[in-house]
ZAMARGU-4260 file (C-alpha; in steps of 0.2 Angstrom, whole numbers, plus 5000, padded with zeros to 4 digits):
<rodrens>
0) 5362/5387/5421 | 5373/5400/5414 | 5391/5399/5419 | 5407/5408/5415 | 5423/5401/5422
5) 5440/5410/5421 | 5456/5401/5422 | 5475/5403/5418 | 5479/5416/5430 | 5495/5415/5441
10) 5511/5423/5446 | 5523/5429/5432 | 5538/5439/5430 | 5538/5456/5421 | 5539/5453/5403
15) 5531/5436/5404 | 5515/5429/5396 | 5499/5421/5402 | 5484/5415/5393 | 5467/5417/5402
20) 5453/5406/5397 | 5434/5410/5399 | 5424/5394/5398 | 5406/5396/5396 | 5391/5385/5397
25) 5372/5387/5398 | 5371/5398/5382 | 5377/5398/5364 | 5393/5408/5364 | 5391/5412/5345
30) 5378/5424/5348 | 5385/5435/5363 | 5399/5447/5366 | 5412/5443/5378 | 5421/5457/5388
35) 5437/5456/5399 | 5438/5467/5414 | 5451/5468/5429 | 5451/5475/5446 | 5467/5479/5456
40) 5467/5481/5475 | 5459/5498/5480 | 5454/5502/5462 | 5438/5501/5452 | 5435/5488/5439
45) 5441/5493/5422 | 5438/5487/5405 | 5453/5478/5396 | 5446/5470/5380 | 5430/5463/5372
50) 5427/5452/5357 | 5411/5454/5346 | 5399/5440/5343 | 5395/5447/5325 | 5412/5447/5317
55) 5425/5443/5330 | 5431/5461/5330 | 5440/5466/5346 | 5443/5481/5357 | 5457/5485/5368
60) 5460/5498/5382 | 5475/5509/5378 | 5484/5502/5393 | 5485/5484/5385 | 5484/5488/5366
65) 5498/5479/5357 | 5501/5467/5372 | 5484/5458/5374 | 5475/5448/5361 | 5457/5442/5363
70) 5451/5427/5353 | 5436/5415/5353 | 5433/5397/5349 | 5414/5395/5348 | 5416/5376/5345
75) 5424/5375/5362 | 5413/5387/5370 | 5429/5397/5376 | 5436/5414/5374 | 5454/5418/5377
80) 5464/5433/5382 | 5483/5431/5378 | 5493/5443/5388 | 5511/5446/5383 | 5524/5458/5390
85) 5516/5459/5406 | 5519/5473/5418 | 5517/5475/5437 | 5503/5487/5434 | 5493/5472/5425
90) 5492/5464/5442 | 5473/5462/5446 | 5459/5450/5447 | 5453/5447/5429 | 5435/5443/5425
95) 5425/5439/5409 | 5407/5444/5406 | 5393/5442/5393 | 5378/5452/5388 | 5364/5439/5388
100) 5351/5451/5391 | 5354/5460/5375 | 5346/5451/5360 | 5358/5443/5348 | 5362/5455/5333
105) 5357/5471/5342 | 5375/5477/5343 | 5387/5478/5329 | 5402/5479/5340 | 5406/5473/5358
110) 5402/5485/5372 | 5416/5493/5381 | 5407/5497/5397 | 5405/5485/5411 | 5387/5491/5414
115) 5382/5483/5397 | 5387/5465/5404 | 5375/5455/5414 | 5383/5439/5418 | 5400/5437/5426
120) 5413/5424/5430 | 5421/5423/5447 | 5438/5430/5442 | 5456/5424/5441 | 5471/5432/5449
125) 5485/5438/5439 | 5501/5444/5448 | 5515/5451/5439 | 5531/5453/5450 | 5549/5449/5451
</rodrens>
């Protein structure tokens, strides 16, 4: 059974840091891209970052560039999102997702659009507030 489980969310003050984890099971992480998305109350889900299966290359939305870092540890079947210098506008539920329906090797870079991902985790809440 395919599962993606996010953890590491919580309440943090502005300027603080959190590290989210996305633990996967039921498939081989090495072969698939992982995307990070977030959804704030009353807003649409938006892309935050993704990390490629092919070469580990990453993408970041302009709003988080320079503050967030994605990494993956295929041996631990886990992908991480390090979030530094957090701002109140980063408050949202954060989700990880993967593109299992896309044959491995089809994409040279990780997709940015949520519509390219087909398996999702349940999300973890991040709240940035003083």
